[in-house]
N, C-alpha and C positions, 0 to 999 in steps of 0.2 A: 451401537450400544443398546438401543431398544430391542433389536433382534436377539442379542445375547441375553437380555433380561427376560424376554418372552420364552426363549429356549430353556432358561434356568427354571422358570415357573412351570413350564410344561414337564420338565424332568422331575421337579418336586411333586407335581400333581400325580404323575405316574407312580412315583415311589410310594406315595401315601395310599393311592387307590389300588394299585396292583395286588398287594397281598390279600386284601379283603375280596377283591374281584376274583382272584384265583380260588380262594376258599369257597366263595359263593358258586362259582362254576363247578368246582369239584364235588361239593356236597349237595347242590340243588339242581343246577342246570343239567348236568350229565345224568344223575339219577332220574330226573324228570323225563328226559328223552328215552332212557332205558325202560322206564315204566310204560311209556306209550308204546314202545316197540314190543315189550312182553305182552301187552294187552291184545295184540293181534296174533298170538301164538297159543299153543297148548303147554307151555312151559310149566313144569311142576316144581321148580326150585331145587331139584336134586340132579336129574339127568340133564346134562348140557345140551343134548339134542332136543330140538323143538321144531314143530311144524307150523307153518302159517295157516291160520284158521279164518282169516278175514274178520268179519264183523260178528262172528258167532258168539264171542264172549259178551259183546255189548247187547246182542239180542237176548242172551240168557239173563243178563242183569235185569232187564225190564220185564222179564217173565218170572223173576225170583221173588216169592212171597217173603222170604227172610230179609231180602234187601229192603222191601217196603216196610217191613216190621222194624228194622234197624233205623231207617230214615224217620219213621214215625216217632220212635223213642227219642232219637236225637233232636227232632224238632220240638217235641213236647217238653223234654227236659230243658232245652235251651230257652224256650218261651217262659217256663215257670221260673227258671233261675234268673233270667234277665229282669223280669218284673219284680220278683221277691227281693233280689239283691239290691236293686236300685231303690225300691220303696223303703225297705227296712234300713238300708244304709243311710238314706237321706233322713229318715226319722231319728235314727240313733245320733246322727251328726247334729241335728237340731237340738236334741236333748242334751248332748254332751258339749254343745257350744255355749251353754249357759254357765253361770258361775255357781257351780255346786261343789260340795265337798267330795274329795277323792276322784274328781273327774279324770285326772291324768292316769290314775290307777285303772279306772274303768276302761279308758281308751286302750291302755296297754293290754288288759285282759281280753278285750274284744278282738284286738289285732293279732294276738299271739297265735291262734290257730293257722293263720295264713303263712307263718314261717315254716310249718310242717309240709313236707312233700306229700303228694297225692297218695303214694303207696302207703306211707305211715298212717295217714288219716284213714285210709280204707281198712287197714288191719285193726286199728283202734276201734272203729265203729262196727266192724264185723264181729269183734269180741263183745262189744257192749250190746248190740242189737241181737246177737245170737246166744252164745253160751251164758253170758252174764244174766240176761233176762230170763233164760230158761232156768237158771239156778235160783233166781229170786221168786219165781212163781210159787213153788212149794212152800217157801218161807212166809210169803205174804198173802197168797191167795188172790192177789189183784189180777183181774182179767187183762189189764194192759200189758203185763209181763208174759201173757200167754200168746199174744198176737205175734204172728210170724212176719215181722217187718221186712225181712229180706227173702222170705220163702213163699210169700203170697203174691201172685202176679198182679193183683189189683192194688197192692200197696208198695211194691218195690220201686216204682217210678218216684213216688213221693218221698220214700226213704232216701233214695240216692240224691234227689234234689235237696232234701233237708241236710244231709251230710255235707254236700258241697256248699250249701248256704252257710252252715256253721263255720266252714273253713274260710270262706271268702268275704263274708259280710263286713268284717272289720276292715278289710282292705278298701271297700267302697266307702265305708264310714269315714276313713281317714281322708280320702279324696274329696268327699263332700265337705268335710270339716275345713280343709284347705280352701275350698271354694267359698264357703261361708265367711271365713276370716279375711278373704280378699275382696269382699263386696264393698263398694263405695258406701260410706256412711251417710252421705248427704241425702240420698233418696229414702233411706231407711228412717232417718231422723225426721224428715219432712212428713213421711207417712204417719209416724207416731203423733206428730203435732196435729195432723188432719184427722186423727181418730181412726186410722187404718191400722189395726193391730190384730194379733192372733192369726186365725186362718186366712183372713182377708189379706193381711200383710204378706203371708207366705205365697198366696195365690197371685197377687197382683204386683208384688215388689220382688220377693226373694226368687221365685221360680224363673221369671223372665231374665233377671240378672244372672241366674245360674245356668243359663242355656249352654255356654261352652263347657262347663263342668259336667252337665248332664250328658252331653254328646260324647265326651270322653268316657264317662262311666258306661254308657250304652255300648260303645265299641269294646271296652275291656270286658264287659259282661258277655258279649258274644264270643270273645276269645276264650274266656274261662269256660263257657258252656261247651265249646268244641274241644277243650283240653281235659276231658274226663276219662280218657282211655286208661291211664294208670290207676285212677281211683276205682273204676269199674273192675279192672283186673283183680285188684286186691280185695274189693268189697263183695262183689257178687259173681265175678267171672262170667257175666252175661246171664246168670240164672235168675229165677228158676226157669229152666228151659232156655228160651231166647228172649225172655220178657224184659231184661235190662241190658240187652246187647245193642250198643250204639253202633254207628256205621264204622267207626275206627276199629272197634273190637271185632266186628264182623269181618272186616278186611284182614285183620291179623289172623283170625281163626281160619279163614279160607286159604291164606298164604302159607302159614306155618303149621297148622294142624291138619287141614284137609289136603295140603300140598297141591293147591290149585293156584300157582303163582300167576299164571296168565289171566285167569278169571279175577283174582284179587287185584291185579294191575288195572283191569278194566273198571273195577269198582272204584279204585283210587282215582282214575282219570275222571270218572263221572262225579265223584265227590269234589275234586279240584274245580271242575267247571261250576258245580252248584255253589261252592263257597265263594268263588270269584264273582258270581252273579249277586250273591247276598252282599258281599263286600262293596260291589259297585253301587247297588241300590242304597246301602247304608250311607256311603259317602255322598250320594246324590241327595238323599233325604236330609242329611245333617249339614249339608253345605250351606253356609250363610251367604245371602245375597250381597 
């Protein structure tokens, strides 16, 4: 009887797990090994014939200035977004956690941009920061409308981060709001009685109690910062020049525009290793004892 029950449980487990495992294998494991295989060849994505080139693609990766440029842009944009999204999201959550008029409407307005997909957001802000501002300058004469927010290399990084922040800050605000509303009230009330209010209360009471929420938001911010490929495609397409080309966009351009699929595969493998290291470090740093 026990053996029959165990067999039934094993069959049920396989029935539930197998479909997802099959999809995971089909769309992740197999492409992963194909990419690793392509990275050792001169495959161009069109001609099925390809020759084994050994480590040539990997050597070329670490001699490629555009690779370092794309990694630099990826790292800087991620760092700026992680800091800005968490700080601003937390401050907005603190402000809208108070009993103020129309706070639900304000929460909804701030969260709304997150429901738009990255491509839509990119086209909206490409119009606003490009043609719309160009048309406003002759009408107003204001120098702010003359600035090339997307066409100047020194500004495009901050413009891209600002657009992504506009889209995602409401999402982080909602998560921090949920964390604030789940805080135990006893320590908060005790701190008020002891005279610990304002910034001191936030520093010594709120932030320590919010550690799990902060760790979640940090992880999500890293994910959002690495998910900027569709936004960049529609907003700047990597321009001006290669100034706003992150590593994902660079891999795409090498694979489908330059037809260097083997080299792009090597780039993808290097990126996978780098992201895995970052993820492992993040999990190690945010792991609670």
